[in-house]
C-alpha positions in Angstrom: 91.6 128.0 141.4 88.1 126.7 142.0 86.5 124.3 139.6 83.5 125.7 137.7 80.3 123.9 138.7 77.3 122.8 136.7 75.2 125.2 138.9 77.3 128.1 137.7 76.9 127.1 134.1 73.2 126.8 134.6 72.9 130.2 136.2 75.0 131.7 133.3 72.8 130.1 130.7 69.5 130.8 132.5 68.5 127.1 132.6 68.3 124.3 135.1 71.2 122.2 136.2 69.3 119.2 134.8 69.2 120.8 131.3 73.0 121.5 131.5 73.6 117.9 132.4 71.5 116.7 129.5 73.3 119.0 127.1 76.9 118.2 128.3 76.2 114.4 128.4 74.4 114.4 125.1 71.4 112.6 126.6 67.8 113.7 126.6 65.8 116.0 124.3 67.1 119.6 124.3 66.5 122.2 121.6 69.4 123.3 119.4 69.0 126.9 120.7 69.3 125.8 124.3 72.3 123.6 123.5 74.1 126.5 121.9 73.3 128.7 125.0 74.6 126.0 127.5 77.8 125.3 125.5 78.6 128.9 125.2 78.1 129.4 128.9 80.3 126.4 129.6 83.0 127.7 127.3 82.9 131.3 128.7 83.3 129.9 132.2 85.9 127.4 131.3 83.8 124.5 132.5 85.4 121.0 132.3 83.6 117.7 132.7 84.7 115.7 135.7 85.5 112.5 133.9 86.0 110.5 137.1 82.6 111.5 138.5 81.0 110.8 135.2 82.6 107.4 135.0 81.3 106.5 138.5 77.8 107.6 137.5 77.7 105.9 134.2 79.8 102.8 135.1 82.0 103.5 132.1 85.1 105.5 131.4 84.6 106.1 127.6 88.2 104.9 127.3 89.3 101.9 125.2 92.6 100.2 125.7 94.8 99.0 122.8 97.8 96.6 122.9 100.0 96.2 119.8 103.1 94.0 119.4 105.5 96.9 118.6 104.7 100.6 118.3 108.0 101.1 116.5 106.7 99.2 113.5 105.2 101.8 111.1 102.3 99.6 110.3 101.1 99.4 113.9 101.7 103.1 114.3 99.4 103.9 111.4 96.9 101.3 112.6 96.8 102.9 116.1 96.1 106.3 114.5 93.2 104.8 112.5 91.7 103.3 115.7 92.2 106.5 117.6 90.3 108.4 114.9 87.5 105.8 114.8 87.1 106.0 118.6 87.2 109.8 118.5 84.1 109.8 116.3 82.3 107.8 119.0 83.5 110.2 121.8 86.0 107.8 123.2 89.6 108.1 124.2 92.5 105.6 123.5 94.9 104.2 126.1 97.8 102.6 124.2 100.2 99.9 125.3 103.3 98.4 123.6 103.8 94.7 124.2 107.4 94.8 122.9 106.7 91.6 121.0 106.8 89.7 124.3 103.7 87.7 125.4 104.6 88.2 129.1 104.8 91.9 128.7 101.6 91.7 126.7 99.8 89.9 129.6 100.9 92.5 132.1 99.6 95.3 129.8 96.2 93.6 129.4 96.0 93.2 133.2 96.8 96.9 133.7 94.1 98.0 131.3 91.6 95.9 133.1 92.6 97.4 136.4 92.2 100.8 134.9 88.5 100.0 134.1 88.7 100.7 130.4 85.4 99.9 128.6 87.0 97.4 126.3 90.3 96.4 124.7 91.5 96.1 121.1 94.6 93.9 120.8 96.9 92.6 118.1 98.4 89.5 119.8 102.2 89.3 119.7 102.2 85.4 119.6 100.0 82.9 117.9 99.8 80.6 120.9 101.6 82.1 124.0 99.2 85.1 123.9 96.1 82.9 124.0 95.7 82.5 127.8 96.0 86.2 128.6 93.7 87.2 125.7 91.0 84.7 126.7 91.2 85.7 130.4 90.8 89.3 129.5 87.9 88.6 127.1 86.2 86.9 130.0 86.3 90.2 132.0 85.4 92.9 129.5 84.7 93.3 125.7 87.7 92.5 123.6 88.4 92.5 119.9 91.5 91.1 118.1 92.6 92.9 115.0 95.2 92.2 112.3 96.8 89.2 114.2 94.8 86.7 116.2 95.2 83.7 118.4 93.2 80.6 117.8 91.0 78.9 120.4 89.6 82.1 121.8 86.0 83.2 121.9 86.6 86.8 120.7 85.8 88.8 117.6 88.5 89.5 115.0 88.9 91.8 112.1 91.8 92.0 109.7 92.6 91.2 106.1 92.6 87.9 104.2 96.3 87.2 104.0 95.8 84.2 101.9 93.9 86.2 99.3 96.6 88.9 99.4 99.3 86.4 98.7 97.2 85.1 95.8 97.3 88.6 94.3 101.1 88.9 94.9 102.0 85.6 93.3 99.7 86.1 90.3 101.3 89.4 89.6 104.8 88.0 90.0 104.0 85.1 87.7 102.6 87.4 85.1 105.9 89.3 85.3 107.9 86.2 84.4 108.7 84.8 87.9 109.1 81.0 87.9 111.0 80.7 91.2 110.5 82.6 94.4 111.9 82.9 97.9 110.0 83.9 101.0 111.4 86.3 103.7 109.4 86.7 106.9 109.4 86.5 110.6 109.4 83.3 112.6 106.1 81.4 112.3 104.9 82.5 115.7 102.1 84.9 114.7 99.0 84.6 112.6 100.2 87.2 110.1 103.3 85.4 109.0 101.6 82.0 109.2 98.8 83.0 106.9 101.0 84.9 104.5 103.4 82.0 104.2 100.5 79.5 103.7 99.2 81.7 101.0 102.6 82.0 99.4 103.1 78.2 99.4 99.6 77.4 98.2 99.7 79.8 95.2 103.3 78.9 94.3 102.2 75.3 93.9 99.1 76.3 91.9 101.2 78.4 89.5 104.1 76.0 89.2 106.5 78.5 90.8 109.5 76.7 92.3 110.3 77.3 95.9 113.6 76.0 97.3 113.3 75.0 101.0 116.7 76.7 101.6 115.2 80.0 100.3 112.5 80.2 103.0 114.1 82.6 105.4 112.5 83.4 108.7 113.7 86.0 111.2 111.8 89.1 112.3 110.0 92.1 111.0 112.9 94.5 110.5 115.0 96.1 107.8 118.0 94.5 109.3 116.6 91.0 108.8 115.7 91.9 105.2 119.3 92.8 104.5 120.6 89.7 106.1 118.1 87.4 104.2 118.9 89.0 100.9 122.7 88.8 101.5 122.3 85.1 102.2 120.5 84.5 98.9 123.0 86.5 97.0 126.0 84.7 98.6 124.4 81.4 97.7 124.8 82.3 94.1 121.4 81.1 92.8 118.9 84.0 93.1 115.3 83.2 92.6 113.2 85.3 90.2 111.3 86.9 93.0 111.7 87.5 96.8 108.3 87.7 98.5 108.5 89.5 101.9 106.0 89.2 104.8 106.1 93.0 105.4 107.5 96.2 104.0 110.4 96.5 106.6 111.8 93.2 105.4 111.3 94.2 101.8 113.1 97.6 102.3 116.0 95.7 103.7 116.0 93.3 100.8 116.1 96.1 98.2 118.8 97.8 100.1 121.0 94.7 100.2 120.4 94.2 96.5 121.6 97.7 95.7 124.7 97.2 97.8 125.5 94.0 96.0 124.8 95.3 92.5 121.6 93.2 92.0 119.1 95.0 89.8 115.5 95.2 91.1 113.3 94.3 89.3 115.6 93.4 86.3 117.3 90.5 88.0 114.9 89.9 90.9 111.4 91.1 91.7 110.7 92.1 95.3 107.3 92.6 97.0 106.4 93.9 100.5 103.2 93.9 102.6 101.4 96.6 104.6 102.0 99.7 102.3 103.7 101.7 105.0 104.6 105.3 104.0 108.3 104.4 103.4 107.3 101.8 100.8 106.5 104.4 98.1 109.6 106.4 99.0 112.1 103.5 98.6 114.4 103.0 95.6 112.8 101.4 93.7 109.3 102.0 95.1 107.9 98.8 96.5 105.1 96.8 95.1 103.1 95.9 98.2 99.8 94.9 99.7 97.7 97.7 101.1 95.7 96.9 104.2 92.6 99.1 104.5 93.5 100.4 108.0 90.7 102.8 108.4 88.1 100.1 107.6 89.8 97.7 109.9 89.8 100.3 112.7 86.1 101.2 112.1 85.1 97.5 112.2 87.0 96.9 115.3 85.4 99.8 117.1 82.0 98.7 115.9 82.5 95.1 117.1 83.7 96.4 120.5 80.6 98.5 120.9 78.4 95.6 119.9 80.1 93.3 122.4 79.7 96.0 125.1 76.0 96.2 124.4 75.3 92.5 124.6 74.0 91.0 127.9 75.9 88.2 129.5 74.8 84.9 128.1 73.2 86.5 125.0 76.4 86.6 123.0 76.3 84.8 119.6 79.1 83.3 117.7 82.3 85.3 117.5 82.6 87.5 114.4 85.5 86.8 112.0 85.8 89.7 109.4 88.5 89.3 106.8 88.6 92.3 104.5 90.0 92.1 101.0 93.3 93.9 100.6 94.6 95.6 97.5 97.9 95.0 95.6 99.7 98.3 94.9 102.0 97.8 92.0 105.2 99.9 91.9 108.7 99.7 90.4 110.1 96.7 92.4 108.2 94.3 90.1 107.8 93.9 86.4 104.7 94.3 84.2 103.5 91.2 82.2 106.4 89.3 80.6 
């Protein structure tokens, strides 16, 4: 079956090929009536834009690459969805890659996206230091924005939430609910998210006089299984804290599950908090108190920063942007009201 040409669309609509080109590319002044006529002709004939030819003409593909640490994590799944919607509003497509929480895999994914001539890349680095070289090298070749997580020492824009401020909200709420001791369950301190959340936890605990036993700082990974293991260790030790602060909702879900299995009442005996407000957090038993990240705003800012970077001439780029949005604490049944 032969591909429908612009000339055929122009003949059907009774206009010039130049007018058809302006309408379909969205460039140049064309009246609304003519636009409707051209688009109807294109639809009637089944015309499809030749994206390869257009990319060669415009030196862009209208495609943005995105690399996340793990697409199996529900938070990143929802963040990808928000980014895809934000790009769609700009007429761009998303090419997604999963780094499998491995900096070496991540580096290969970034190189592949560059080779595919994407217009820019949005990345949430899997490691706080080991991801740095590949991120910086990629940023030197095309526009790049880090979101949620970041690696230091790189000259790129970043957008995410203020994790320290989020932990301030969490600890203030727990303290108001009577917590005077707390444990922390998170991933290893190899990414900015856990590092910042743990720093905020420690800082606010000290401010409020909440006791933190070094043996009750439990670091593993972002998974339900690790949450179960961490809670089981605390319960087996026989001296449960008043609260268990988790670095993400998956860990918190594992903690509450282990507490149920061992007959530990949540929040009567121990309060539990999560982070990210994934869909499962409100469906758990009890429903999780958690930190809600404004994913749509993060995505919109990331796309805006990427577009701004793409529009800046070489050598004219100013200081990198660092946008930390304020998150919201969502209070549910896994914590107590004021004591």
